[in-house]
N, C-alpha and C positions, 0 to 999 in steps of 0.2 A: 600912466595913467594910474590911480591910488583906488583900494577899494580895503575890502575885509575880508582876508583871507580863508577859505573856503577850507575848515581841518575838518569838518564832518566824514572820514571814510565812507561813509554810507551812500554821501550824496557825490563825492569823489567817483566815486567807481558808477555809479549811472554814469557821467562823464565821460569815459572812454581813455585818460589823458596817458599820454609817455609818462614813464617815470621822471622826464629830463624835464618836467611842463607844469606849470602851478597854475590857479585860479582863483580869483577875489570877484567878490558880487561888488559890484557900484549902485548908489541909490538912484532907485527909482526914476528921481528928475533929471535924470544924467542920459536915457537911454534916447531922446530925441536928438543927440549927438553924433550917433553911433547909427545911420540909413541902413546897415544893414542887417539891424534886430529890431528898425521902428518900420517897418511895412518898406520901406526906400531901396529896397536892391540892395544890389553890390556896394560899396565904397572903394573909391578911386586909390589904385595903389601906387 
């Protein structure tokens, strides 16, 4: 996964991430490849 690292501490604090995790933003056009955020349920593991 590639994207833009979220560095804004105010936005990061809203996510409640553990200190050892990080978050990236992806382009809106890529959301269709992730069914769990595209209304398609949970992705297979």
